[in-house]
C-alpha positions as a Markdown table, in Angstrom:
| # | Residue | x | y | z |
|---|---|---|---|---|
| 1 | Met | 49.1 | -83.5 | -49.7 |
| 2 | Ser | 45.7 | -83.8 | -49.3 |
| 3 | Thr | 42.5 | -81.1 | -48.2 |
| 4 | Tyr | 39.4 | -83.2 | -45.7 |
| 5 | Val | 36.4 | -81.5 | -44.3 |
| 6 | Leu | 35.6 | -83.2 | -41.5 |
| 7 | Ile | 31.8 | -83.4 | -41.1 |
| 8 | His | 30.4 | -83.9 | -37.9 |
| 9 | Ala | 27.1 | -86.4 | -36.9 |
| 10 | Ala | 23.9 | -84.3 | -35.2 |
| 11 | Trp | 24.2 | -83.2 | -32.1 |
| 12 | His | 27.8 | -82.4 | -32.7 |
| 13 | Thr | 30.0 | -79.4 | -34.0 |
| 14 | Gly | 33.2 | -79.2 | -35.6 |
| 15 | Glu | 35.3 | -79.4 | -32.3 |
| 16 | His | 34.4 | -83.3 | -31.9 |
| 17 | Tyr | 37.5 | -83.3 | -34.8 |
| 18 | Trp | 39.8 | -81.3 | -34.0 |
| 19 | Pro | 42.3 | -84.1 | -32.7 |
| 20 | Thr | 41.6 | -85.9 | -35.6 |
| 21 | Ala | 42.4 | -82.7 | -37.9 |
| 22 | Ser | 45.8 | -81.9 | -35.8 |
| 23 | Leu | 47.0 | -84.6 | -36.0 |
| 24 | Leu | 46.5 | -84.6 | -40.4 |
| 25 | Arg | 47.6 | -81.2 | -40.3 |
| 26 | Ala | 50.6 | -82.1 | -38.8 |
| 27 | Ala | 51.4 | -85.4 | -41.8 |
| 28 | Gly | 51.0 | -81.7 | -43.8 |
| 29 | His | 48.1 | -82.5 | -44.9 |
| 30 | His | 45.3 | -79.4 | -44.9 |
| 31 | Val | 42.0 | -79.7 | -42.6 |
| 32 | Phe | 38.7 | -78.1 | -42.6 |
| 33 | Thr | 36.4 | -78.9 | -39.3 |
| 34 | Pro | 33.3 | -76.8 | -39.8 |
| 35 | Thr | 29.8 | -77.5 | -37.2 |
| 36 | Met | 26.8 | -77.2 | -39.5 |
| 37 | Ser | 24.2 | -74.7 | -39.5 |
| 38 | Gly | 22.0 | -75.4 | -36.7 |
| 39 | Asn | 24.6 | -76.5 | -34.1 |
| 40 | Arg | 26.8 | -73.7 | -32.8 |
| 41 | Leu | 26.4 | -71.3 | -29.8 |
| 42 | Gly | 23.5 | -69.2 | -30.1 |
| 43 | Asp | 21.7 | -70.8 | -33.2 |
| 44 | Gln | 18.5 | -71.7 | -33.4 |
| 45 | Lys | 17.6 | -75.4 | -31.9 |
| 46 | Thr | 14.6 | -75.2 | -35.1 |
| 47 | Thr | 17.1 | -75.7 | -37.9 |
| 48 | Gly | 16.6 | -78.6 | -40.3 |
| 49 | Leu | 18.3 | -80.3 | -41.9 |
| 50 | Ala | 18.2 | -79.6 | -45.4 |
| 51 | Glu | 19.3 | -76.0 | -44.2 |
| 52 | Ser | 22.4 | -77.4 | -42.2 |
| 53 | Ile | 22.6 | -79.5 | -44.9 |
| 54 | Glu | 22.8 | -76.0 | -47.1 |
| 55 | Ser | 25.8 | -74.4 | -44.7 |
| 56 | Val | 27.8 | -77.3 | -46.1 |
| 57 | Val | 27.7 | -77.2 | -49.4 |
| 58 | Glu | 27.8 | -73.2 | -49.1 |
| 59 | Phe | 31.2 | -73.6 | -46.4 |
| 60 | Ile | 32.9 | -76.3 | -49.9 |
| 61 | Ser | 31.9 | -73.8 | -52.3 |
| 62 | Glu | 33.5 | -70.7 | -50.2 |
| 63 | Lys | 36.1 | -71.8 | -49.6 |
| 64 | Asn | 36.3 | -73.3 | -53.3 |
| 65 | Leu | 37.5 | -76.6 | -52.1 |
| 66 | Asp | 35.3 | -79.2 | -54.2 |
| 67 | Glu | 38.6 | -81.3 | -54.9 |
| 68 | Ala | 38.1 | -82.3 | -51.3 |
| 69 | Ile | 38.2 | -85.7 | -49.7 |
| 70 | Ala | 34.8 | -85.3 | -46.9 |
| 71 | Met | 34.7 | -87.6 | -44.5 |
| 72 | Ala | 31.5 | -87.7 | -42.9 |
| 73 | Ala | 29.3 | -89.8 | -39.7 |
| 74 | Ser | 27.1 | -91.9 | -40.0 |
| 75 | Ser | 24.0 | -89.9 | -39.2 |
| 76 | Ser | 25.3 | -87.3 | -42.4 |
| 77 | Gln | 24.4 | -90.0 | -45.1 |
| 78 | Ala | 21.7 | -87.3 | -46.0 |
| 79 | Leu | 24.2 | -84.9 | -46.5 |
| 80 | Gln | 26.5 | -87.9 | -48.5 |
| 81 | Thr | 23.4 | -87.4 | -50.9 |
| 82 | Val | 23.4 | -83.8 | -51.1 |
| 83 | Leu | 27.1 | -83.5 | -51.5 |
| 84 | His | 27.4 | -85.4 | -54.7 |
| 85 | Ile | 24.8 | -83.3 | -56.5 |
| 86 | Ala | 26.1 | -80.0 | -55.0 |
| 87 | Cys | 29.7 | -80.9 | -55.3 |
| 88 | Ala | 30.5 | -83.5 | -57.6 |
| 89 | Asp | 34.2 | -83.9 | -58.2 |
| 90 | Leu | 34.4 | -84.0 | -54.1 |
| 91 | Phe | 35.2 | -87.8 | -52.7 |
| 92 | Ile | 32.9 | -88.7 | -50.0 |
| 93 | Ser | 33.6 | -91.2 | -47.1 |
| 94 | Val | 31.2 | -91.8 | -44.5 |
| 95 | His | 31.6 | -93.3 | -41.5 |
| 96 | Leu | 29.2 | -96.5 | -41.0 |
| 97 | Ser | 29.3 | -97.5 | -36.7 |
| 98 | Pro | 30.0 | -101.1 | -35.5 |
| 99 | Met | 26.0 | -100.9 | -34.8 |
| 100 | Thr | 25.3 | -100.3 | -38.6 |
| 101 | Ala | 28.2 | -101.8 | -40.4 |
| 102 | Asn | 26.6 | -105.2 | -41.3 |
| 103 | Leu | 23.6 | -103.5 | -42.8 |
């Protein structure tokens, strides 16, 4: 089976993907739903995008998930670029909202 890393959009948490993660786990997949730095309970709300991205890169590295499939929300496009650089073997899919799908 596959391993997925579901990456939330800004101002959300990994909890946003728990229902999806449950369905994927029921199908036998391994699923991770990390919460980016700055969005965790008690985090400083002054955390910048670079710090948030670094927290996901660190999570993937610490868990040795460099061959996982990462699914990121459309507002995580900066994250997509960084993950391509930091985790060369990681397959990344970015969900486009209907508003941006035709761009």
